[in-house]
N, C-alpha and C positions, 0 to 999 in steps of 0.2 A: 364476147361478153354477154353472160346469160344469167338468169336468175330463176330459181324454182321456189314456188310458194305453195305449201301444202297446209290446208286448214281443216281441223276437226272441231266441230262445235257440239256441245251437249249442255243443254240448260244455259247457265250463265258463264260456264267455263269453255274457253276457246284455246286450243293449242295450235301454234303455227310453227311449222318447220321450213326454215329458210336456207337454201344452199346456192352458192354461186357468189357473184360479185354484186355489191350494192354501190352504185356510182351514179353520175348524172344521166346515164343511158337507162339503168334499170330502176332508178328511185320512183319515177312516176307510177310504174306498175305496182311497186311495193306500197307506195303511199295510198293508192286507190284500194288496194286489198285491206290494208290495216285501218285506214280511216272509216271504212264501212263498218267494221267490226268495233271500232272505238266509239261509234255513235250510240251503241246500245247501253241502256241504263243499267248500272251496277254489275257490268260484266267484268270477268276476270280473264285477262288475256296472258297466256304463257307463250313466249316466243323462244324457240330453240334456234340458236345462231351457230351451232356446231359446224354446219356445213358451209358458212360463209368464209370465203377465202380472202376477200378484199372488201373494204369500205372506206369511203372518202367523206368529206364534210357534208355532202348532199344526203348521204345515208343517215348521218347523225341528225341532220334537219329533220328528216322523216320521223325519227324516233322521238324527237323533242315534241314535234306536232302531234303525234299519236299519244304521247305521255300527257300532254296538256288536255287533249280531248277526252281521254279516258277519265282523268281526274275531275273534269268538269261534269261528267256523267256519273260521278260517284263509283267508279271502277277502279280496277287494280291492274297494273302492267308489271310483268316479271320477264326479265331477259336472261336466258340460261345458255350454257355451252359457249361462252365467249373464249376465243383463243387469246393467248397472252397479248398478241398484237391489238386485237379489238378492245381488250380490257384496258390496255394502256391508252388507247384513243378516248374512251370514256372517262379514264382518270384524269388525263391532260385537260379536258374540257371542264371537269368538275361534275359531270353528269353522273358519275359513280356515286356520288354522295346524296343525290336526291332520287335516283332510280333504284329499283330493286334488281340488282345485277348479280349474277353468279357465273363462275367458270364451271361448275358442276352441273350435271344433267340428273334430274331425280326421275323417279318412276313415272310420275304423273304425265310426263311428256310423251312417253313411248306409246 
């Protein structure tokens, strides 16, 4: 079980490419990386999840916390590249109705 987190920052825009598994073992590393970014005022964070092969409820908890933190700092969070399995997880929990989520990857992430 491993996770890779690659971050690119430019002004208020940050792109994060995540690959691997997000579970109880890897979530603390992900939380630490994302919360640091979410604390910046008025930042826009775009997270590419196309390389994520598995995510459990611990991972969902990380994204909920990051989402709340970004919103409290007047920022924006976008999740891109979700597999059908990940998209279903966000839909079942109702998070897909409050978060900006897409299965498509746009040019700005590359």
